[in-house]
N, C-alpha and C positions, 0 to 999 in steps of 0.2 A: 854295750859298746863295748867298757874296760874290760869285761870277761872274755868279747871275742880278742880281744887285743892281746888278753892273757894268754892263750889257746886253748880256752875251752870249748870251742866248738870243731877241735879235731876231730873229736869224739862223738861226736853230735850235735842236736840245734840247742840254742838257749830261748826258752819260753820266757814270756814274761806276761803276765796277766793286769790286765785294766777293769775295774768295776763299768765303764761305758765306755761304750761304742766311740764315741767322739774322743777321746783321749786315746782308746789304741789307736786310732786311726794317725791322726795329728803326731801322738809321738813316733812310731812308725816315721810317718814322712818326716822328720826333723832328723833322727837319724841316721835313716838314709840320702837326705843329703847331707849331713855333716862325712858320712862317710865315704861319700860322694858317686853312689851308687844309682842303681833305678831301684826305685818300690815296687816290689815284688819281686825283683830277684835276693841279693844275697840280704837282703831286708823287708819283710813282708806282716801282712799284718791279717788276721782273721777274723771278724763279728758275722752276726747274723743276717743271710742273706747277701756274704761279703768276702768273698776269698781273694787276698789279693799275694798269696804264695807261692814259690814255685819249687823245683826239686833246687836249684841251687840256694835255698831260704838256710840263713843260719841264724839269723835273728829273727825270734818269730811274735808277734804282738797279738795278745787274742783276749777275748773279755771272757770272764769267768765260766760262763755258758757255755758257748765253745769248748775250752779246756776239761766241764765235763761231759760232754758229748764226744770228743776223743778219748776219754777215758772208757765209751764203751767199745771201742774195738782196738785201742791199743792199753791196756789196764795198765802196765809195767812202765806205762810212759820211755817206749825203750827207744824211738828216736830221740830224745831229749838225754843232755848229759848236763843239762842246767834249768830251774823252775824255779821264779822268783813271782812268787804271788806279792802283788801289790797294795798299798793302801789298805791294811787287812783289817784295819782296826773299824771299816763300815758295817763287819761283820755282817753281810746280805746272809742270807740263806744259802748263795752259788759258794761264797765266798766258806761258809763255814762247812759244808758238805767236802768242796775238795780240800779243806785244811786235814778234814777226816783219811780221807781217800790218800793225802800226800803223805801224809805219816806214815801207812802202810807201806806204799809202795821205797818209801824212802828205808825202811828196817829191810827189804830185801833187796834192793839194790844197793850196794854203798859206794857203789860208782856214780851216784846219782844225786845233786849237788841241788838244796831246796835252800831255799832266799826266801824269808818273812820279812816284807816292808811294811812300815809305818811310820808316822812322825808323831803318831798320840799312843802309839798299842802300848798294854800293860806287856810288857818285853819277857820280866820274870817269870807272870803268868804263860806266856807263849813259850819262853826257855823250855818252862818243866814239863809243857807237853809234848814238847818235842824231845825227849827223851835227856834235858837236860843240853840242850845246845848253845855255843858260845854265841853272848850278844853282840855286837859292833857299835857303839855309839856318836852317831856325829853331831856332836853340837851345831846350834844354828845361831843367826847370828838377826836381830832387829833392827832396820832400819826406822827410825819415826820420820814421819811422812814432814810432819808442821813443823821439825827444825830447819829443813830444807830453803835457804835463803831465797831461792828461785817460788817457789810456789807458796811458802808461807802466808804470804797476803790474800794470794784465792783461793786455800783450803776453808770450806765454811762445816758447819752441820748444822742440819736443821729437820723439825720433827712436825708431825701436826700434832694440835695441839688438844684434840679427841679425837675416838674412832669415825670411822666413816664408813655409808652404810654400801657405795661401789666402789674398791679401792681401784679400780681398773680404770673409773672415770678419773681419778683423781691424778692416779700416775700418767693419763692421757695430760690431763691441763698442767703439770707440775711438768712434765718434760716439755712442753710448747710452749713454756713460762720461761724453762730454763735456756733452753735453744734461742727467744726473742731477747732477752735481756744481756746474757754474758755476750763475752768478745767472742770471736773467734779466730782460729779454726779451735777446736775442742770435738770434745767425746761426753757422751753420758750411756752410762751402762746400770741393766734394767736390772735387778734380779725378778723373776716372775714365781708362781710353783708349779706351773707345768709347761706343755704344750697349749692347752686349752687357752689360758691368758695368756699367754705370750702373742698369740693368732689374734687375738680380741685385741687388746693392745695395740698390737702391730694394725689393725685393721680402723682403731679409733683414730693412731697418730695419721696416719695415708688421708684419714678423712679431714682430718685439720689442714692439712698440707695442699688439700684438693682446695678448700677453702679458703685460704690465705692467699695461692698463688705466689703470685711472682712478688709479692708484700714482705714475705723473711725471705732471709738466705735458703741455698739450697737444704735439707735435713735428709739424711742417708739411712731407713729404718732397714736393719739385718737382724732378722731374728736369730736365735739360736737353740737348737735345742736336737738330742739323741736321732728321732725318727726324722729328719731333717736331709734332705738329699747331700750327699758329700760335696758335689761343687757348691752349692748354695752355704754348707757350713764355710768354705776356703772363702768365701766371699769376706767373711769378718776377721779373717789372718792376715787378706790384702788388704783389707781396709786400714788393718792396725797398722801394717808395716808402711804402706804410705803414708801414715801423719807422723809416722817413728823418723 
């Protein structure tokens, strides 16, 4: 978005890769909103099975895999003036292949700007790989939640005393316990290993809600994973904004 404001889209599109389709869609939606344009026009995204771009698109967010596909039809990335590879530290197969291809393109096209971004990358190693490219370091800031007076008394950490045979069942029980004992409104964020586990825990929670019925307050169960349809993914964002 800043590069667009600086005039880099006058010579071509600005591309930005994201390793996950969820991030790709949400970031493009946020940028389109900030720029006051309709998603799919000046700002768009391209993920597997869905292409939300047009001839007017100047800021394009796409997954690593989709950029690799574009290399097949446009090996010199002629339609782009800037290409940004985000989250490069994840070092997936797609990302590593992209870095090799983009290095060759950058040597052939002096007008193409390449940006490799990451929060934890070995910047010196990557700079050397890209012919001693300049390094821009932006210092970060940390905020200790425990010191915030508003919520310090409500922040607690608890751990299981021993390993369990079925962590999905324990997860369901823990969520229900928190929901039934803690003050409302509030949110519970559960990290699981993949879609299968997420759906299993979701089903378990739904069964518990049906069992308790009106005896407990409403519990809105919202799954989130990359294969989930976009409309269902947006429910998480809508719920977060509503509580904020």
